[in-house]
All heavy atoms as an XYZ file, in Angstrom:
960
protein
N       0.841     -1.176      0.002
C       0.001      0.004      0.002
C       0.882      1.239      0.001
O       1.874      1.313      0.702
C      -0.886     -0.020      1.244
C      -1.841      1.133      1.292
S      -2.965      0.892      2.678
C      -3.109      2.570      3.207
N       0.530      2.195     -0.801
C       1.268      3.458     -0.825
C       0.455      4.520     -0.124
O      -0.756      4.418      0.000
C       1.564      3.898     -2.274
O       0.320      4.059     -2.953
C       2.426      2.877     -2.994
N       1.127      5.543      0.316
C       0.416      6.644      0.966
C       0.662      7.918      0.183
O       1.683      8.051     -0.489
C       0.890      6.808      2.410
O       2.269      7.068      2.425
N      -0.267      8.859      0.254
C      -0.101     10.114     -0.475
C       1.145     10.853      0.003
O       1.553     10.723      1.152
C      -1.366     10.911     -0.135
C      -2.319      9.925      0.422
C      -1.516      8.801      0.990
N       1.728     11.617     -0.892
C       2.909     12.396     -0.557
C       2.529     13.492      0.428
O       1.470     14.085      0.340
C       3.557     12.996     -1.834
C       2.681     14.025     -2.480
C       4.912     13.582     -1.517
N       3.383     13.733      1.375
C       3.162     14.816      2.321
C       3.972     16.021      1.856
O       5.172     15.907      1.644
C       3.615     14.406      3.729
C       2.839     13.225      4.289
S       1.066     13.505      4.391
C       1.008     14.733      5.660
N       3.308     17.121      1.663
C       3.976     18.322      1.183
C       4.014     19.360      2.284
O       2.991     19.687      2.852
C       3.239     18.900     -0.024
C       3.317     18.005     -1.234
C       2.511     18.562     -2.387
N       1.099     18.520     -2.026
C       0.279     19.553     -2.098
N       0.675     20.710     -2.516
N      -0.979     19.443     -1.745
N       5.202     19.908      2.575
C       5.272     20.928      3.613
C       4.598     22.231      3.196
O       4.196     23.010      4.013
C       6.773     21.119      3.818
C       7.408     20.631      2.565
C       6.484     19.579      2.008
N       4.496     22.469      1.906
C       3.877     23.691      1.412
C       3.351     23.422      0.004
O       3.672     22.423     -0.597
C       4.878     24.830      1.391
C       6.062     24.518      0.511
C       7.084     25.629      0.542
N       8.345     25.202      0.022
C       8.582     24.739     -1.196
N       7.610     24.605     -2.047
N       9.786     24.383     -1.571
N       2.558     24.315     -0.486
C       2.005     24.197     -1.831
C       3.124     24.275     -2.864
O       3.965     25.174     -2.798
C       1.003     25.332     -2.052
C       0.254     25.233     -3.347
C      -0.804     24.154     -3.333
O      -1.258     23.769     -2.249
O      -1.152     23.689     -4.418
N       3.145     23.337     -3.788
C       4.124     23.391     -4.876
C       3.618     24.345     -5.947
O       2.418     24.403     -6.205
C       4.350     22.004     -5.468
C       5.089     21.024     -4.572
C       5.055     19.633     -5.177
C       6.517     21.472     -4.353
N       4.519     25.074     -6.582
C       4.077     26.044     -7.587
C       3.599     25.368     -8.869
O       4.141     24.366     -9.286
C       5.346     26.866     -7.846
C       6.458     25.938     -7.548
C       5.969     25.063     -6.415
N       2.555     25.921     -9.449
C       2.071     25.481    -10.746
C       2.154     26.681    -11.670
O       1.720     27.761    -11.318
C       0.629     24.990    -10.663
C       0.123     24.546    -11.990
C       0.412     23.279    -12.457
C      -0.596     25.404    -12.791
C      -0.018     22.873    -13.709
C      -1.031     25.003    -14.036
C      -0.741     23.730    -14.489
N       2.754     26.494    -12.832
C       2.945     27.628    -13.731
C       2.879     27.182    -15.182
O       2.955     25.986    -15.486
C       4.314     28.270    -13.463
O       5.349     27.339    -13.805
N       2.767     28.155    -16.054
C       2.828     27.874    -17.496
C       4.195     27.305    -17.844
O       4.314     26.437    -18.714
C       2.561     29.157    -18.288
N       5.231     27.749    -17.146
C       6.578     27.234    -17.381
C       6.644     25.744    -17.063
O       7.270     24.964    -17.774
C       7.589     28.016    -16.544
C       9.024     27.641    -16.883
O       9.369     27.610    -18.078
O       9.791     27.368    -15.933
N       5.986     25.319    -15.988
C       5.951     23.899    -15.641
C       5.252     23.109    -16.745
O       5.733     22.061    -17.165
C       5.243     23.676    -14.303
C       5.028     22.213    -13.908
C       6.344     21.457    -13.789
C       4.229     22.127    -12.625
N       4.125     23.605    -17.244
C       3.414     22.907    -18.319
C       4.282     22.815    -19.570
O       4.293     21.794    -20.249
C       2.088     23.600    -18.635
C       1.021     23.383    -17.576
S       0.676     21.645    -17.195
C      -0.090     21.100    -18.697
N       5.028     23.869    -19.848
C       5.931     23.862    -21.006
C       7.009     22.793    -20.827
O       7.322     22.039    -21.743
C       6.559     25.255    -21.158
C       7.631     25.372    -22.185
C       7.050     25.528    -23.535
N       8.121     25.679    -24.490
C       7.923     26.057    -25.702
N       6.725     26.354    -26.100
N       8.903     26.150    -26.543
N       7.573     22.706    -19.623
C       8.597     21.693    -19.346
C       8.011     20.288    -19.469
O       8.654     19.384    -20.002
C       9.191     21.886    -17.947
C      10.116     23.074    -17.865
C      10.651     23.227    -16.459
C      11.531     24.462    -16.350
N      12.012     24.659    -14.984
N       6.786     20.102    -18.983
C       6.144     18.796    -19.104
C       5.930     18.431    -20.569
O       6.157     17.280    -20.970
C       4.814     18.781    -18.357
C       4.899     18.849    -16.840
C       3.503     18.964    -16.237
C       5.643     17.663    -16.272
N       5.519     19.392    -21.372
C       5.335     19.161    -22.807
C       6.645     18.742    -23.452
O       6.705     17.766    -24.199
C       4.784     20.426    -23.473
C       4.605     20.370    -24.983
C       3.625     19.286    -25.379
C       4.148     21.725    -25.500
N       7.713     19.464    -23.135
C       9.018     19.152    -23.719
C       9.541     17.789    -23.250
O      10.067     17.013    -24.041
C      10.028     20.246    -23.353
C       9.729     21.571    -24.027
C      10.561     22.723    -23.489
O      11.369     22.516    -22.547
O      10.411     23.843    -24.018
N       9.376     17.499    -21.960
C       9.906     16.259    -21.393
C       9.127     15.017    -21.845
O       9.678     13.918    -21.848
C       9.903     16.332    -19.866
C      10.854     17.361    -19.292
C      12.313     16.942    -19.380
O      12.597     15.733    -19.272
O      13.158     17.823    -19.564
N       7.861     15.179    -22.206
C       7.042     14.043    -22.628
C       6.845     14.010    -24.144
O       6.012     13.253    -24.639
C       5.660     14.066    -21.935
O       4.977     15.275    -22.284
C       5.790     13.955    -20.418
N       7.609     14.772    -24.888
C       7.436     14.876    -26.338
C       7.566     13.534    -27.061
O       6.953     13.347    -28.117
C       8.425     15.889    -26.910
N       8.326     12.610    -26.510
C       8.512     11.307    -27.155
C       7.336     10.363    -26.905
O       7.227      9.335    -27.559
C       9.809     10.651    -26.646
C      11.061     11.453    -26.960
C      11.302     11.610    -28.459
O      11.098     10.621    -29.201
O      11.666     12.724    -28.881
N       6.474     10.702    -25.958
C       5.321      9.863    -25.647
C       4.161     10.168    -26.594
O       4.120     11.243    -27.193
C       4.879     10.107    -24.192
C       5.886      9.760    -23.106
C       5.365     10.196    -21.740
C       6.211      8.282    -23.104
N       3.201      9.251    -26.709
C       2.014      9.545    -27.526
C       1.285     10.793    -27.020
O       1.322     11.100    -25.815
C       1.150      8.292    -27.333
C       2.106      7.213    -26.953
C       3.185      7.893    -26.158
N       0.632     11.508    -27.913
C      -0.071     12.742    -27.562
C      -1.112     12.569    -26.479
O      -1.343     13.472    -25.672
N      -1.741     11.408    -26.432
C      -2.758     11.152    -25.396
C      -2.127     11.226    -24.010
O      -2.775     11.666    -23.061
C      -3.405      9.794    -25.612
N      -0.870     10.837    -23.898
C      -0.219     10.836    -22.585
C      -0.118     12.257    -22.033
O      -0.335     12.484    -20.843
C       1.173     10.212    -22.661
C       1.127      8.714    -22.954
O       0.040      8.182    -23.251
O       2.193      8.080    -22.886
N       0.199     13.216    -22.885
C       0.297     14.604    -22.415
C      -1.079     15.114    -21.987
O      -1.195     15.802    -20.984
C       0.891     15.510    -23.489
C       1.002     16.942    -23.029
C       1.958     17.323    -22.104
C       0.122     17.919    -23.498
C       2.043     18.623    -21.647
C       0.212     19.223    -23.056
C       1.172     19.573    -22.130
O       1.255     20.861    -21.686
N      -2.123     14.740    -22.714
C      -3.475     15.167    -22.337
C      -3.857     14.588    -20.978
O      -4.405     15.288    -20.123
C      -4.478     14.744    -23.409
C      -4.320     15.586    -24.678
C      -5.054     15.028    -25.852
N      -6.503     15.068    -25.690
C      -7.342     14.596    -26.606
N      -6.875     14.058    -27.710
N      -8.632     14.657    -26.410
N      -3.549     13.307    -20.772
C      -3.866     12.662    -19.492
C      -3.034     13.283    -18.372
O      -3.558     13.615    -17.303
C      -3.651     11.132    -19.589
C      -3.762     10.478    -18.217
C      -4.637     10.506    -20.567
N      -1.740     13.472    -18.599
C      -0.877     14.084    -17.593
C      -1.353     15.492    -17.262
O      -1.402     15.885    -16.090
C       0.571     14.107    -18.062
C       1.592     14.705    -17.099
C       1.622     13.951    -15.782
C       2.974     14.723    -17.747
N      -1.725     16.255    -18.276
C      -2.229     17.611    -18.060
C      -3.464     17.596    -17.166
O      -3.616     18.455    -16.293
C      -2.582     18.278    -19.393
O      -1.428     18.430    -20.180
N      -4.320     16.619    -17.364
C      -5.506     16.507    -16.522
C      -5.096     16.305    -15.060
O      -5.591     16.995    -14.178
C      -6.386     15.341    -16.996
C      -7.651     15.211    -16.176
C      -8.787     15.914    -16.534
C      -7.687     14.426    -15.027
C      -9.940     15.828    -15.772
C      -8.831     14.329    -14.262
C      -9.952     15.041    -14.638
O     -11.091     14.955    -13.879
N      -4.182     15.380    -14.844
C      -3.788     15.057    -13.462
C      -3.057     16.200    -12.766
O      -3.193     16.365    -11.557
C      -2.946     13.779    -13.427
C      -3.810     12.539    -13.439
C      -4.122     11.900    -14.631
C      -4.342     12.029    -12.265
C      -4.936     10.778    -14.651
C      -5.158     10.904    -12.277
C      -5.448     10.290    -13.470
O      -6.260      9.189    -13.478
N      -2.291     16.991    -13.484
C      -1.558     18.079    -12.813
C      -2.385     19.345    -12.663
O      -1.981     20.264    -11.951
C      -0.194     18.388    -13.476
C       0.705     17.174    -13.447
C      -0.359     18.920    -14.879
N      -3.558     19.404    -13.324
C      -4.397     20.594    -13.211
C      -5.713     20.362    -12.470
O      -6.391     21.325    -12.119
C      -4.719     21.176    -14.603
O      -5.418     20.198    -15.376
C      -3.458     21.613    -15.327
N      -6.069     19.122    -12.203
C      -7.366     18.820    -11.587
C      -7.429     19.169    -10.103
O      -8.492     19.483     -9.581
C      -7.715     17.345    -11.773
N      -6.290     19.099     -9.431
C      -6.204     19.355     -7.987
C      -4.890     20.081     -7.724
O      -4.041     20.151     -8.617
C      -6.253     18.030     -7.179
C      -7.597     17.329     -7.333
C      -5.117     17.105     -7.563
N      -4.684     20.623     -6.532
C      -3.369     21.211     -6.235
C      -2.258     20.196     -6.500
O      -2.422     19.002     -6.221
C      -3.460     21.578     -4.748
C      -4.922     21.806     -4.528
C      -5.620     20.803     -5.404
N      -1.181     20.666     -7.052
C      -0.084     19.813     -7.487
C       0.405     18.911     -6.353
O       0.747     19.385     -5.280
C       1.058     20.694     -7.993
C       2.102     20.023     -8.854
C       1.475     19.326    -10.056
C       3.114     21.036     -9.331
N       0.389     17.611     -6.605
C       0.818     16.640     -5.608
C      -0.325     15.963     -4.876
O      -0.131     14.900     -4.284
N      -1.522     16.557     -4.899
C      -2.682     15.938     -4.266
C      -3.214     14.815     -5.152
O      -2.974     14.783     -6.361
C      -3.804     16.947     -4.033
C      -3.517     17.897     -2.886
O      -2.477     17.739     -2.212
O      -4.346     18.801     -2.662
N      -3.951     13.907     -4.558
C      -4.524     12.787     -5.292
C      -5.760     13.235     -6.066
O      -6.628     13.906     -5.529
C      -4.921     11.658     -4.322
O      -3.751     11.240     -3.622
C      -5.532     10.478     -5.053
N      -5.813     12.840     -7.334
C      -7.000     13.086     -8.158
C      -7.968     11.947     -7.870
O      -7.634     10.780     -8.041
C      -6.632     13.136     -9.658
C      -7.884     13.262    -10.512
C      -5.675     14.278     -9.928
N      -9.144     12.286     -7.422
C     -10.110     11.266     -7.027
C     -11.147     11.009     -8.123
O     -12.320     10.769     -7.838
C     -10.777     11.676     -5.714
C      -9.757     11.760     -4.587
C     -10.369     12.182     -3.280
N      -9.349     12.386     -2.278
C      -8.901     11.452     -1.459
N      -9.365     10.237     -1.560
N      -7.981     11.735     -0.570
N     -10.684     11.062     -9.367
C     -11.528     10.748    -10.514
C     -11.076      9.412    -11.094
O      -9.881      9.105    -11.109
C     -11.413     11.820    -11.595
C     -11.986     13.156    -11.154
O     -12.895     13.169    -10.285
O     -11.528     14.197    -11.660
N     -12.028      8.647    -11.589
C     -11.703      7.365    -12.223
C     -11.189      7.605    -13.642
O     -11.354      8.698    -14.209
C     -12.945      6.467    -12.282
O     -13.933      7.115    -13.112
C     -13.505      6.187    -10.898
N     -10.594      6.572    -14.227
C     -10.119      6.650    -15.610
C     -11.281      6.976    -16.552
O     -11.100      7.674    -17.548
C      -9.440      5.347    -16.006
N     -12.477      6.503    -16.213
C     -13.651      6.784    -17.044
C     -13.939      8.288    -17.073
O     -14.196      8.866    -18.126
C     -14.864      6.028    -16.514
C     -16.115      6.254    -17.325
C     -17.290      5.474    -16.781
C     -18.521      5.755    -17.639
N     -19.689      5.010    -17.168
N     -13.877      8.939    -15.924
C     -14.113     10.390    -15.847
C     -13.028     11.138    -16.601
O     -13.307     12.082    -17.356
C     -14.191     10.855    -14.371
C     -14.210     12.369    -14.264
C     -15.416     10.243    -13.693
N     -11.779     10.719    -16.426
C     -10.664     11.360    -17.139
C     -10.882     11.207    -18.640
O     -10.749     12.181    -19.395
C      -9.310     10.762    -16.714
C      -8.167     11.345    -17.543
C      -9.058     10.996    -15.224
N     -11.246     10.015    -19.084
C     -11.465      9.754    -20.508
C     -12.557     10.653    -21.085
O     -12.402     11.239    -22.160
C     -11.818      8.283    -20.723
N     -13.669     10.777    -20.365
C     -14.762     11.625    -20.829
C     -14.331     13.083    -20.909
O     -14.696     13.804    -21.838
C     -15.971     11.484    -19.894
C     -16.643     10.131    -19.983
C     -17.677      9.891    -18.879
O     -17.812     10.741    -17.961
O     -18.339      8.836    -18.936
N     -13.529     13.513    -19.959
C     -13.113     14.914    -19.900
C     -12.147     15.267    -21.017
O     -12.282     16.322    -21.641
C     -12.466     15.225    -18.535
O     -13.400     14.896    -17.502
C     -12.078     16.693    -18.426
N     -11.169     14.400    -21.283
C     -10.147     14.720    -22.296
C     -10.482     14.132    -23.661
O      -9.677     14.177    -24.586
C      -8.729     14.299    -21.836
C      -8.332     15.049    -20.585
C      -8.612     12.802    -21.643
N     -11.702     13.573    -23.783
C     -12.227     13.068    -25.066
C     -11.350     11.964    -25.660
O     -11.004     11.965    -26.839
C     -12.394     14.204    -26.087
C     -13.205     15.376    -25.603
C     -14.627     14.980    -25.323
C     -15.456     16.196    -24.980
N     -16.146     16.107    -23.739
N     -11.011     10.982    -24.808
C     -10.276      9.790    -25.227
C     -11.072      8.577    -24.784
O     -11.953      8.686    -23.929
C      -8.884      9.756    -24.591
C      -7.899     10.856    -24.978
C      -6.684     10.821    -24.063
C      -7.485     10.700    -26.436
N     -10.764      7.415    -25.342
C     -11.422      6.200    -24.863
C     -10.827      5.809    -23.513
O      -9.690      6.171    -23.191
C     -11.243      5.031    -25.843
O      -9.864      4.673    -25.886
C     -11.754      5.391    -27.241
N     -11.610      5.064    -22.752
C     -11.135      4.622    -21.445
C      -9.894      3.735    -21.581
O      -8.970      3.808    -20.780
C     -12.258      3.887    -20.724
C     -12.047      3.746    -19.249
C     -13.264      3.195    -18.523
O     -14.389      3.247    -19.061
O     -13.058      2.698    -17.394
N      -9.853      2.922    -22.628
C      -8.686      2.060    -22.878
C      -7.431      2.870    -23.156
O      -6.347      2.542    -22.660
N      -7.576      3.937    -23.945
C      -6.438      4.806    -24.243
C      -5.933      5.489    -22.975
O      -4.725      5.567    -22.743
C      -6.824      5.859    -25.307
O      -7.200      5.180    -26.504
C      -5.678      6.800    -25.602
N      -6.853      5.947    -22.138
C      -6.469      6.585    -20.880
C      -5.752      5.587    -19.980
O      -4.720      5.903    -19.385
C      -7.693      7.212    -20.176
C      -7.353      7.613    -18.753
C      -8.184      8.417    -20.964
N      -6.251      4.369    -19.892
C      -5.615      3.343    -19.055
C      -4.199      3.051    -19.536
O      -3.270      2.926    -18.714
C      -6.445      2.058    -19.058
O      -7.673      2.282    -18.404
N      -4.008      2.945    -20.839
C      -2.666      2.712    -21.384
C      -1.753      3.901    -21.100
O      -0.585      3.736    -20.747
C      -2.734      2.439    -22.886
C      -3.323      1.097    -23.218
C      -3.446      0.902    -24.718
C      -4.167     -0.400    -25.028
N      -4.417     -0.568    -26.456
N      -2.287      5.109    -21.256
C      -1.497      6.304    -20.973
C      -1.092      6.356    -19.505
O       0.062      6.655    -19.181
C      -2.282      7.575    -21.325
O      -2.380      7.729    -22.718
N      -2.032      6.050    -18.618
C      -1.719      6.039    -17.192
C      -0.593      5.045    -16.914
O       0.352      5.348    -16.181
C      -2.969      5.730    -16.348
C      -3.927      6.926    -16.375
C      -2.589      5.376    -14.910
C      -5.288      6.659    -15.757
N      -0.655      3.878    -17.516
C       0.394      2.875    -17.329
C       1.760      3.385    -17.748
O       2.760      3.220    -17.028
N       1.823      4.018    -18.926
C       3.107      4.573    -19.398
C       3.585      5.698    -18.490
O       4.781      5.813    -18.190
C       2.962      5.080    -20.838
C       2.950      3.982    -21.887
C       3.013      4.554    -23.296
N       1.845      5.348    -23.630
C       0.761      4.876    -24.253
N       0.690      3.594    -24.589
N      -0.247      5.667    -24.529
N       2.660      6.552    -18.060
C       3.033      7.687    -17.207
C       3.508      7.220    -15.829
O       4.444      7.800    -15.270
C       1.858      8.663    -17.090
C       1.505      9.395    -18.390
C       0.142     10.062    -18.275
C       2.577     10.393    -18.781
N       2.906      6.171    -15.293
C       3.360      5.610    -14.014
C       4.745      5.000    -14.188
O       5.651      5.245    -13.383
C       2.343      4.578    -13.466
C       2.949      3.782    -12.306
C       1.066      5.263    -13.027
N       4.926      4.229    -15.248
C       6.237      3.603    -15.503
C       7.337      4.646    -15.705
O       8.485      4.411    -15.332
C       6.174      2.673    -16.709
C       5.402      1.409    -16.409
O       5.274      0.996    -15.266
N       4.867      0.787    -17.444
N       6.985      5.785    -16.262
C       7.968      6.843    -16.502
C       8.159      7.776    -15.307
O       8.988      8.684    -15.368
N       7.402      7.585    -14.247
C       7.543      8.436    -13.066
C       6.749      9.736    -13.134
O       6.864     10.578    -12.248
N       5.915      9.892    -14.170
C       5.123     11.118    -14.315
C       3.890     11.102    -13.423
O       3.417     12.139    -12.993
C       4.724     11.331    -15.775
C       5.897     11.517    -16.667
C       6.397     10.635    -17.582
C       6.763     12.650    -16.709
N       7.502     11.158    -18.183
C       7.755     12.392    -17.671
C       6.789     13.862    -16.022
C       8.769     13.302    -17.966
C       7.800     14.773    -16.312
C       8.770     14.484    -17.280
N       3.329      9.915    -13.196
C       2.211      9.734    -12.279
C       2.605      8.692    -11.243
O       3.465      7.848    -11.510
C       0.952      9.240    -13.012
C       0.229     10.198    -13.949
C      -0.978      9.499    -14.593
C      -0.202     11.458    -13.244
N       1.962      8.735    -10.093
C       2.179      7.740     -9.042
C       0.831      7.301     -8.497
O      -0.060      8.140     -8.318
C       3.026      8.322     -7.919
N       0.687      6.005     -8.268
C      -0.556      5.526     -7.675
C      -0.568      5.950     -6.212
O       0.343      5.655     -5.459
C      -0.697      4.018     -7.802
C      -2.072      3.552     -7.315
C      -2.374      2.154     -7.681
N      -1.596      1.268     -6.836
C      -1.641     -0.048     -6.946
N      -2.382     -0.602     -7.874
N      -0.926     -0.793     -6.137
N      -1.605      6.666     -5.822
C      -1.723      7.158     -4.451
C      -2.374      6.107     -3.563
O      -1.914      5.854     -2.458
C      -2.522      8.452     -4.425
N      -3.454      5.496     -4.048
C      -4.122      4.436     -3.307
C      -5.072      3.704     -4.230
O      -5.283      4.103     -5.373
C      -4.855      4.975     -2.064
C      -5.945      5.957     -2.355
C      -7.241      5.541     -2.591
C      -5.674      7.326     -2.393
C      -8.250      6.455     -2.862
C      -6.673      8.248     -2.649
C      -7.968      7.809     -2.887
N      -5.612      2.629     -3.706
C      -6.517      1.786     -4.488
C      -7.738      1.481     -3.640
O      -7.627      1.208     -2.443
C      -5.767      0.511     -4.856
C      -6.475     -0.406     -5.768
C      -5.549     -1.603     -6.039
N      -6.220     -2.513     -6.895
C      -5.803     -2.837     -8.111
N      -4.680     -2.354     -8.566
N      -6.493     -3.657     -8.846
N      -8.922      1.526     -4.261
C     -10.168      1.143     -3.604
C     -10.765      0.032     -4.466
O     -11.234      0.289     -5.578
C     -11.146      2.331     -3.473
C     -12.459      1.867     -2.864
C     -10.530      3.465     -2.673
N     -10.704     -1.189     -3.957
C     -11.156     -2.327     -4.744
C     -10.272     -2.461     -5.972
O      -9.057     -2.550     -5.867
N     -10.904     -2.440     -7.140
C     -10.161     -2.569     -8.387
C      -9.792     -1.211     -9.003
O      -9.181     -1.152    -10.056
C     -10.973     -3.382     -9.389
N     -10.150     -0.124     -8.331
C      -9.947      1.219     -8.881
C      -8.748      1.894     -8.219
O      -8.696      2.022     -7.001
C     -11.215      2.098     -8.699
C     -10.995      3.490     -9.272
C     -12.419      1.427     -9.345
N      -7.798      2.309     -9.053
C      -6.618      3.017     -8.543
C      -6.797      4.514     -8.744
O      -7.424      4.957     -9.712
C      -5.367      2.554     -9.293
O      -5.100      1.209     -9.006
N      -6.218      5.273     -7.825
C      -6.247      6.731     -7.907
C      -4.811      7.228     -7.933
O      -3.937      6.658     -7.264
C      -7.022      7.315     -6.722
C      -8.472      6.910     -6.742
C      -8.902      5.758     -6.109
C      -9.405      7.673     -7.431
C     -10.234      5.361     -6.149
C     -10.736      7.291     -7.477
C     -11.150      6.137     -6.838
N      -4.585      8.285     -8.681
C      -3.225      8.733     -8.963
C      -3.012     10.198     -8.582
O      -3.950     10.957     -8.431
C      -2.913      8.545    -10.456
C      -3.038      7.111    -10.882
C      -4.249      6.586    -11.342
C      -1.954      6.250    -10.791
C      -4.364      5.256    -11.701
C      -2.059      4.915    -11.159
C      -3.268      4.426    -11.611
O      -3.384      3.103    -11.959
N      -1.749     10.544     -8.485
C      -1.304     11.919     -8.243
C      -0.121     12.177     -9.156
O       0.415     11.247     -9.767
C      -0.897     12.114     -6.782
C       0.284     11.249     -6.377
C       0.847     11.642     -5.022
N       1.932     10.766     -4.646
C       3.179     10.865     -5.092
N       3.522     11.792     -5.962
N       4.109     10.021     -4.694
N       0.321     13.415     -9.230
C       1.520     13.737     -9.995
C       2.688     12.945     -9.420
O       2.832     12.820     -8.201
C       1.812     15.233     -9.926
N       3.509     12.412    -10.294
C       4.647     11.602     -9.874
C       5.861     12.444     -9.520
O       5.863     13.668     -9.634
N       6.909     11.742     -9.110
C       8.135     12.411     -8.668
C       8.766     13.290     -9.750
O       9.299     14.352     -9.439
C       9.158     11.382     -8.186
C       8.738     10.727     -6.880
O       7.892     11.305     -6.167
O       9.274      9.646     -6.572
N       8.682     12.879    -11.005
C       9.290     13.691    -12.079
C       8.602     15.047    -12.189
O       9.243     16.063    -12.392
C       9.255     12.951    -13.410
C      10.252     11.783    -13.421
C      10.265     11.033    -14.701
N      10.990     11.771    -15.735
C      11.205     11.300    -16.965
N      10.746     10.102    -17.292
N      11.865     12.012    -17.838
N       7.279     15.056    -12.039
C       6.524     16.321    -12.082
C       6.876     17.170    -10.867
O       7.143     18.375    -10.981
C       4.997     16.069    -12.135
C       4.228     17.382    -12.020
C       4.619     15.329    -13.400
N       6.883     16.547     -9.705
C       7.167     17.272     -8.462
C       8.578     17.843     -8.461
O       8.807     18.957     -7.966
C       6.927     16.378     -7.253
C       5.493     15.818     -7.124
C       5.388     14.894     -5.924
C       4.476     16.927     -7.063
N       9.532     17.109     -9.024
C      10.904     17.619     -9.124
C      10.980     18.831    -10.045
O      11.674     19.801     -9.739
C      11.843     16.516     -9.627
C      12.112     15.446     -8.592
C      12.799     14.214     -9.164
O      13.217     14.240    -10.347
O      12.913     13.223     -8.434
N      10.269     18.781    -11.170
C      10.241     19.945    -12.069
C       9.606     21.149    -11.373
O      10.093     22.263    -11.495
C       9.483     19.630    -13.363
C      10.178     18.739    -14.370
C       9.233     18.405    -15.520
C      11.450     19.377    -14.894
N       8.526     20.906    -10.642
C       7.853     21.995     -9.927
C       8.753     22.553     -8.836
O       8.843     23.767     -8.651
C       6.538     21.505     -9.328
N       9.430     21.681     -8.095
C      10.331     22.138     -7.034
C      11.512     22.891     -7.638
O      11.985     23.867     -7.059
C      10.820     20.955     -6.213
N      11.953     22.485     -8.806
C      13.045     23.187     -9.494
C      12.652     24.600     -9.845
O      13.434     25.528     -9.691
N      11.412     24.797    -10.296
C      10.900     26.141    -10.572
C      10.926     26.984     -9.318
O      11.319     28.140     -9.310
C       9.451     26.092    -11.087
C       9.339     25.652    -12.531
O      10.391     25.551    -13.203
O       8.207     25.401    -12.975
N      10.510     26.384     -8.203
C      10.460     27.091     -6.924
C      11.856     27.467     -6.461
O      12.080     28.557     -5.946
C       9.776     26.211     -5.883
C       9.401     26.977     -4.625
O       9.071     28.171     -4.732
O       9.438     26.386     -3.532
N      12.833     26.578     -6.647
C      14.199     26.854     -6.222
C      14.791     28.011     -7.021
O      15.506     28.828     -6.473
C      15.061     25.611     -6.375
C      14.723     24.547     -5.350
C      15.393     23.225     -5.635
O      16.117     23.075     -6.610
N      15.129     22.252     -4.788
N      14.458     28.088     -8.304
C      14.942     29.201     -9.119
C      14.368     30.500     -8.603
O      15.075     31.487     -8.441
C      14.570     28.997    -10.609
C      14.835     30.251    -11.416
C      15.352     27.825    -11.181
N      13.062     30.503     -8.299
C      12.441     31.712     -7.767
C      13.039     32.089     -6.427
O      13.277     33.255     -6.159
C      10.927     31.504     -7.635
C      10.217     31.447     -8.975
C       8.745     31.146     -8.825
O       8.203     31.336     -7.716
O       8.133     30.716     -9.802
N      13.317     31.116     -5.560
C      13.889     31.412     -4.261
C      15.287     31.978     -4.397
O      15.702     32.814     -3.622
C      13.921     30.153     -3.396
C      12.558     29.735     -2.905
C      12.618     28.474     -2.084
O      13.661     27.857     -1.933
N      11.473     28.074     -1.554
N      16.046     31.540     -5.384
C      17.404     32.020     -5.566
C      17.421     33.499     -5.927
O      18.414     34.185     -5.710
C      18.106     31.210     -6.654
N      16.338     34.007     -6.474
C      16.281     35.406     -6.868
C      15.994     36.329     -5.686
O      16.201     37.528     -5.763
C      15.200     35.600     -7.942
C      15.444     34.868     -9.253
C      14.251     35.074    -10.188
C      16.723     35.335     -9.925
N      15.511     35.781     -4.592
C      15.161     36.590     -3.431
C      16.386     36.824     -2.549
O      17.231     35.969     -2.407
C      14.071     35.901     -2.626
N      16.473     38.023     -1.980
C      17.536     38.325     -1.029
C      16.915     38.881      0.236
O      15.840     39.456      0.213
C      18.538     39.363     -1.597
O      17.826     40.554     -1.905
C      19.234     38.839     -2.849
N      17.611     38.696      1.328
C      17.135     39.183      2.614
C      18.180     40.126      3.172
O      19.371     39.813      3.205
C      16.899     38.025      3.600
C      16.475     38.545      4.962
C      15.870     37.058      3.032
N      17.751     41.309      3.583
C      18.642     42.273      4.209
C      18.148     42.550      5.613
O      16.950     42.646      5.848
C      18.667     43.580      3.417
O      19.120     43.343      2.107
N      19.087     42.679      6.531
C      18.720     42.982      7.910
C      19.061     44.432      8.192
O      20.134     44.913      7.832
C      19.497     42.082      8.879
C      19.143     40.630      8.720
N      18.002     40.091      9.266
C      19.757     39.629      8.063
C      17.952     38.821      8.953
N      19.005     38.504      8.221
N      18.144     45.112      8.820
C      18.390     46.498      9.213
C      19.167     46.506     10.524
O      18.965     45.644     11.381
C      17.062     47.242      9.385
C      16.224     47.365      8.106
C      14.871     47.987      8.447
C      16.942     48.188      7.076
N      20.060     47.450     10.672
C      20.784     47.521     11.931
C      19.823     47.817     13.076
O      18.878     48.581     12.925
C      21.790     48.644     11.746
C      21.345     49.372     10.542
C      20.452     48.493      9.746
N      20.063     47.193     14.197
C      19.196     47.394     15.356
C      19.892     48.353     16.339
O      21.112     48.326     16.462
C      18.932     46.064     16.061
C      18.089     45.141     15.218
S      17.770     43.539     16.000
C      17.243     43.996     17.623
N      19.111     49.172     16.943
C      19.657     50.055     17.981
C      19.689     49.300     19.288
O      18.691     48.758     19.725
C      18.805     51.293     18.133
C      18.952     52.244     16.956
C      18.217     53.502     17.190
N      18.854     54.223     18.290
C      18.459     55.395     18.719
N      17.406     55.971     18.187
N      19.084     56.005     19.699
N      20.803     49.256     19.895
C      20.942     48.599     21.179
C      20.901     49.611     22.308
O      20.858     50.825     22.070
N      20.942     49.188     23.549
C      20.895     50.099     24.696
C      22.101     51.030     24.747
O      22.026     52.117     25.294
C      20.860     49.174     25.914
C      21.121     47.811     25.423
C      20.993     47.795     23.940
N      23.215     50.640     24.127
C      24.404     51.482     24.157
C      24.368     52.592     23.109
O      25.177     53.507     23.128
C      25.661     50.639     23.921
S      25.920     49.427     25.228
N      23.427     52.509     22.143
C      23.369     53.481     21.046
C      22.578     54.715     21.397
O      22.439     55.619     20.585
C      22.734     52.829     19.805
C      23.596     51.703     19.253
O      24.808     51.706     19.494
O      23.032     50.819     18.572
N      22.034     54.811     22.562
C      21.175     55.960     22.908
C      21.965     57.183     23.276
O      22.965     57.289     23.760
C      20.223     55.583     24.038
C      19.249     54.533     23.574
C      18.310     54.143     24.685
O      18.314     54.725     25.782
O      17.513     53.239     24.458
């Protein structure tokens, strides 16, 4: 049994992340990007999507079989991760590869920030 990822804070979602996902999955069939896009936009990044493959298929206008095959490839590639299973139905979240790309975006943004401390007046400065 797997457990959902615990995130200390919200991971950033951006157009840049979607662009990186498009570039990184370019070798996969087009349906895979549509399915991955659904999973990374349906809920906050890293949370479990509680929709079945049938719902995903209806939403992205693919057959349920195509979605199931795409999910399999995306899980094998680390793009999606199975969060938990209820009976025969599995539920997924963004995988480690997506989370690493998102965290990389955040690290770049953090590197641009600087902190300056103002001098403090002490009791001797009066």
